[in-house]
TIFIGU-886957 format. One record per atom (N, C-alpha, C, CB): z, y, x. Coordinates in steps of 0.02 Angstrom, whole numbers, plus 50000, padded with zeros to 5 digits. Glycine has a CB too. Example, Ala and Ser with C-alpha at 12.3 -4.5 7.8 and 13.67 -1.06 7.14 Angstrom:
2
503904971650660 503904977550615 503904983550660 504524977650565 503544988850642 503574994750684 503945000250645 502864997050704 
This chain:
219
499705091949045 499565088049105 498815087249112 499915081049101 498565087949173 497845087349185 497625080149176 497665089949255 496975079349164 496685072649158 496545069849228 496045072749116 496735063549242 496605060849309 495865060949326 496865053749313 495735062849388 495045062849412 494785055749417 494985066449480 494215054149384 493945047349388 493775045549460 493335046549344 493875039349477 493695037049543 493235031049536 494335035249585 492865029749588 492435023949589 492665019449645 491685025849598 493055014249631 493325010049683 492785005749715 493885005649656 492925003649775 492484998949809 492874992649824 492185002049874 492994988449772 493414982749780 493114977449825 493574979849714 493564973849858 493344968049897 493494961949855 493704967749967 492974958549831 493064952849787 492834946449821 492694953849722 493124941049800 492894934549822 492574931049762 493484930349851 492224925649774 491954921649720 492494916749698 491304918049741 492984919449663 493564915449645 493384910349592 494134919849621 493664904449599 493594899149549 494284897849519 493294892649580 494304896749454 494944895549422 495304901949407 495374891149465 495944901549388 496324907549370 496334912649427 497054905649351 496194918849411 496184924049463 496294930849431 495524923849502 496404935849472 496464942749449 495914946849483 497174945749464 495444949149444 494884953349467 494484950249524 495154959849489 494534943649532 494144940249581 494414940449652 493484942949581 494974943849662 495224944449731 495934941849740 495194951649753 496254939649687 496904936049692 496834929549655 497504940349663 497014924049688 496974917449658 497644914049667 496404913249691 497674907649647 498284903849655 498484902949728 498214897149622 498004903749773 498164903549845 498614909349865 497524903549887 498584914749826 498974920649842 499664920749809 498604926749821 499744917049755 500374916949721 500314914449650 500674923749721 500774916449608 500794914249539 500344918649496 501514914349512 499844915749466 499414919349419 499714918649349 498674916649420 499784924249313 500064923949245 499614928049199 500794926649244 499724927349134 499374931449086 499894934849041 498874927349044 499704940349012 500154943948967 499734947448914 500604949149006 500054949848862 499704953448810 499144949448779 499424959748837 498544952048781 497964948648752 497604944348803 497484953748724 497994941248848 497704936848898 497504940248962 497114933548870 497744946348974 497594949749037 497964946349094 497794957149032 497654946049153 497964942449209 498374946949255 497434939049249 498834943749289 499224947049341 499394941849394 499854950349313 499684944149449 499874939649503 500534942049533 499314939349557 500954937149550 501554938549589 501464935149657 502214935849552 501454939149709 501324936649776 501904938449821 500664939449804 502084933849867 502674934849908 503284932149874 502764942149923 503844931549912 504434928549883 505074932149904 504474921349903 505024938449919 505624942249940 506094943649882 505414948849971 506704945549899 507214947149849 507114954049819 507894946649879 506714958249852 506564964949827 505854964949802 506684970449881 505754967349740 505104967149709 504764973949708 505164964649640 504104973749698 503694979749693 503194978649637 503334981349760 503164983249589 502644983249538 502134988549556 502954984549467 501484986549560 500954991149576 500534992449514 500514988449633 500464998849495 500065000949438 499495005349463 500495004749384 498875003149456 498325006749486 498055012249443 497775001949503 497595016049472 497295021949440 496765019949389 496985026449492 496585024449344 496015023349299 495385022149341 495915029349251 494985017449318 494375015449353 494525011749419 493945021449367 495145010049430 495325006049488 495424998849469 495955008849521 495664994849515 495854987949501 496314985349556 495224983449494 496564979349548 497054976749596 496754975949666 497334970149571 496094975049670 495774973649735 495844979449783 495044972149725 495804985649758 495844991349803 496554992449829 495604997549768 497044989149799 497734989649821 497934983749866 498204989949762 497474979449881 497644973649922 497884975449993 497054969049927 497604980650026 497864982250092 498624983650092 497504988350119 498864987150040 499584988450036 499954982050016 499734994049985 499704978349967 500034972349945 500134967350001 499644969249888 499614966050040 499664961350095 500184963450146 498984960450129 500204969850160 500694972450209 501404971650182 500554979850225 501504972950117 502164972250088 502394965050086 502174975150017 501954960450070 502124953450072 502324951350142 501544949050047 501964953650192 502124952150262 502794955050282 501584954750308 502994960550249 503634963750264 504214960850224 503584971150251 504074955750183 504604952250148 504714954350076 505214953150183 504234957550045 504304959749975 503944954949928 504034966949967 504164954849866 503834951049813 503444956149772 504364947149768 502774955449770 502344960549742 502014958049679 501814962749794 502024962149627 501684960549564 501124965649553 502184960649504 500524963149543 499944967149525 499654964449461 499404967249582 499354968649420 499124966349355 498514970349333 499694966949303 498074966949298 497524970449264 497804973649201 496944965449246 497544979449183 497824982849124 497274985649080 498294988349146 497444986349016 497014989748968 497134997248974 497144987248896 496605001048978 496685008148989 496915011948928 496045011049013 496915008648869 497185011948810 497915010248799 496785010048749 498205006248846 498925004648842 499315009248888 499044997248861 499945010248874 500365014648913 500545011448980 501005016348875 500335014449036 500525011649101 501285011449110 500215015749158 501635016349081 502355016549086 502675010349055 502625022849053 502485008848994 502775003048960 502594996548994 502545002848887 501974996049018 501754989949051 502114989049117 501004989949061 502174994349156 502524993849220 503254991749210 502505000549256 503564994349158 504254992549143 504304985149125 504524996849086 503834982749085 503824975649067 503714971249129 503274974249015 503294973549175 503164969749236 503774969549281 502564972649273 504144974949284 504764975149323 505264970149295 505064982149324 505304969749229 505764964849198 505534957749214 505794965949122 504874956649217 504604950049234 504824948249306 503824949949228 504774953049352 504984951849421 505724950249425 504824957849466 506124953949386 506844952649386 507004945549363 507204957649341 506634943149312 506744936349288 506534931149341 506344935149224 506074933249386 505854928749439 506314928949500 505154930549459 506824933149497 507314933149551 507344939449593 507174927549595 506934944449577 506974950749614 507624954349597 506354955149598 508014955949648 508654959249637 508564966649620 509104958449698 508074969749652 507914976749639 507164977449641 508254981549691 506894982749609 506174983449603 505964990649618 505944981449532 505464991349661 505124997649671 504544998249622 504874998249745 504395004549603 503815005949561 503325009849604 504015009949496 502725007049615 502205010349654 501585011049611 502045006249718 501215016549622 500615017449582 500175022949608 500795018749512 499575023249580 499095028449597 498875032249535 498495025449633 498815038749542 498565043049489 499005042349426 497835041449473 498725040349369 499145039649309 499665034249319 498705038049247 499515029249360 500015024149375 500605026949415 499695018449414 500475032049456 501005035349492 501395040049447 500715039349552 501035043749406 501355048449360 501855045049314 500835052049319 501665039249288 502095035749240 502605031049274 501675031849192 502545030149340 503035026049374 503735029149372 502825025049447 503755035749370 504415039149370 504805037849306 504325046649380 504535039149246 504925037349186 505055029849180 504565039849125 504595025649205 504715018449203 505315016649245 504095014549226 505355019449305 505925018049349 506585020549318 505825021449416 506565026249285 507165028949253 507395024349198 507025035949225 506935021749158 507115017149104 507365010549130 506515016049058 507135008449189 507325001949216 508065002049238 506875000049276 508325007849255 509035008549267 509245006849338 509405004149221 509835003849345 510155002949409 509774998349456 510845000349399 509354994049430 508984989449472 508344992449500 508824983249434 508194998649482 507615002149512 507805004249582 507395008449469 507355002749630 507495004249700 507185010749722 507244998649744 506635012849691 506305019049711 505605019349683 506285019549786 505275025049695 504595026249669 504145028349727 504605031749613 503555025349730 503035027349778 502445029649738 502845021449827 502275036049742 501775039149699 501205041849741 502075044649656 500615038949733 500015041249768 499585045249718 499615035249797 499475051549733 499045055949692 499295056449620 498335053349692 499945056749612 500235057549545 500315064849526 500915053949541 500325066049460 500485072749433 501105071849389 499875075749392 501675070949421 502295069149388 502555075149348 502815066749439 502715074049286 503005079249244 503675081549272 503085076849172 503795088049273 504405090649302 505035088049267 504395098249299 505005087249201 505585084649165 505725077349185 505475085149089 505195073349195 505295066549218 505575066449289 504635062649215 505315070749332 505565070949400 506295072949403 505145075849442 506495077549359 507195079849357 507675074349337 507255085649310 507435069249300 507855063749278 507915058149330 507585060849213 507505058449381 507465052949429 508085052849474 506825053449471 508395047049480 509005046349522 508905041049577 509605044449479 508285039349591 508125034749646 507655038349695 507815027949619 507585035749756 507145039049805 506425039649781 507165035249870 506105044949802 505415046449782 504995048149844 505395052249731 504455044449853 503955045949905 503305047749870 503865039949954 503035053649886 502385055749859 501895056749917 502465062249817 501295054049908 500765054949957 500135056949920 500665048449999 499775061749947 499145063949917 498755068149965 499275067749853 498195070649941 497765074949981 497765081949954 497065072149984 497655086749998 497735093849982 497305095949922 497565097950042 496685093849920 496215096649872 496055092049813 495575098349907 496455086849803 496345082349747 496455086149681 496815076149751 496005085149633 496075088549570 496635086049526 495445088149533 496875080049539 497445077149503 497895073949555 497225071949448 498505076349561 498945073749612 498825076849680 498875066349617 498565083049681 498465086649743 499105089949767 497925091949735 499055094349815 499635097249848 500095100849799 499415102249901 499815104649752 500225108449705 500615103749658 499795113249664 500285098449634 500615093649590 501185090249626 500115088549564 501065088149687 501585084649726 502175089249739 501295081949792 502035095549756 502585100149772 503005101549710 502295106749801 502685102349653 503055103749592 503535098149574 502565104949533 503305091949581 503735086249567 504285085749618 503335079749566 504125087049681 504625086849734 505185091849720 504295088449803 504995097849701 505495103049688 505935101349628 505155109749675 505665097749579 506045096149519 506495090049529 505565094749461 506345085849576 506705079449584 507355080449624 506265074249618 507775084849602 508375086649640 508915081349638 508655093149614 508875076649590 509375071349585 509185065149626 509485069349513 508575065049651 508365059349692 508745059549759 507585059549705 509055053949780 509435053949842 509015055049904 509815047549848 508375053749899 507895055049953 507235056749921 507835048850002 506925062149941 506275063949913 505835066249972 506335069649858 505275062849979 504825064250034 504135065650006 504795058350083 503775069950040 503105071950019 502655072150081 503105078849983 502075069250076 501595069350131 500915071150103 501575062450167 500645076750126 500005079250103 499505079050161 500065086450075 498945075650151 498415075450200 497975081550191 497995068850195 497975085950239 497655092350233 496885091750234 497885097050288 496565096050194 495845096650196 495455091150163 495645097150265 495795086550129 495465080750098 495545081050022 495755074150125 495125077149987 495175076549915 495145069249893 494615080549880 495375064849937 495375057649923 495915056049872 495485053549988 495785051149829 496215049849771 496495042749771 495835051149708 497145042149759 497485035749745 497345030549798 497275033149676 497095024549779 497015019149827 496475020449879 496855012649791 496065025749868 495605027749921 495965029849983 495155033349896 496615031549976 497015033550033 497105027850084 497685035950010 496985021650063 497065016050109 496465015050154 497195009750070 495925018750139 495335018350180 495285024450224 494695017650137 494875024250274 494785030050317 495275030050375 494845036450277 495235035250415 495625035550477 496375035950465 495405041450517 496595038350406 497305039150393 497585033450352 497425045750358 497195028350337 497425022850294 498025019250324 496875017950283 498005017850388 498565014450421 499195018550418 498395012850492 499135025050428 499715029450425 500035029650356 499535036550446 499615029850305 499855029850236 500265023550222 499265030450186 499995017750240 500345011550228 500975011150269 499895005550244 500955013350331 501555013450373 502105017650341 501395016250443 501935023350314 502435027750282 502745024350221 502105034450261 502335020950182 502595017550123 503075012050142 502015014650081 502885007850189 503305002250209 503955004850241 502934997650258 503915009950282 504525012750313 504995015550261 504345018150363 504715018950211 505125021750157 505475016250117 504685026050110 505105011050100 505385005550062 505905001750102 504835000950037 505775000650165 506264997150208 506925001150211 505974996150279 506855007650211 507455011850215 507885011450152 507255019050227 507555010050096 507915010350032 507945003649995 507595015449987 507794998250030 507794991749995 508484989249980 507424986650037 508994991950012 509684990149997 509904983750031 509774989449924 
């Protein structure tokens, strides 16, 4: 598997006081929690269907706020968390999904960017019947993992991305034959990576596609 292309996020931060996640989620947004060695996370929204977001290397929760805010407005309960880059995103995402289930989420989507997208697939498979689907931005999903997936899969990326580009997305799409719905959207001529997809002229379209896909499969 290729190494994820490093990205330099441009987070929107506030001068948060008190418990917060990366300076852009506070208690005004929802429940702030800690896990592991005191790393923070937030659960925002109160819908019966949950979403765990796992961001890319060199990213943070702030760059995913455009999607999170839209999902909360659409009635989803969203969990975002700061993570250690030497920890397995797969294991952490799975633990976060279980946290959402304990908070009342009946089913959980796994969403992520880059390595967070790649590992969302095995995490969803391990989560079992309560997994609602996978949304993978710029992921390089292993074909064996994709072949095991039995929930809907949406992949979005750009044609020329060095990790999670058109070829990576197509390979996972072709392997995910057990997924009841598998969709792929490639933005031609671009090399934008992971949460950078929320910026620029196509950002609104990307978020619209994600919300429409999740609404279709929320059960």
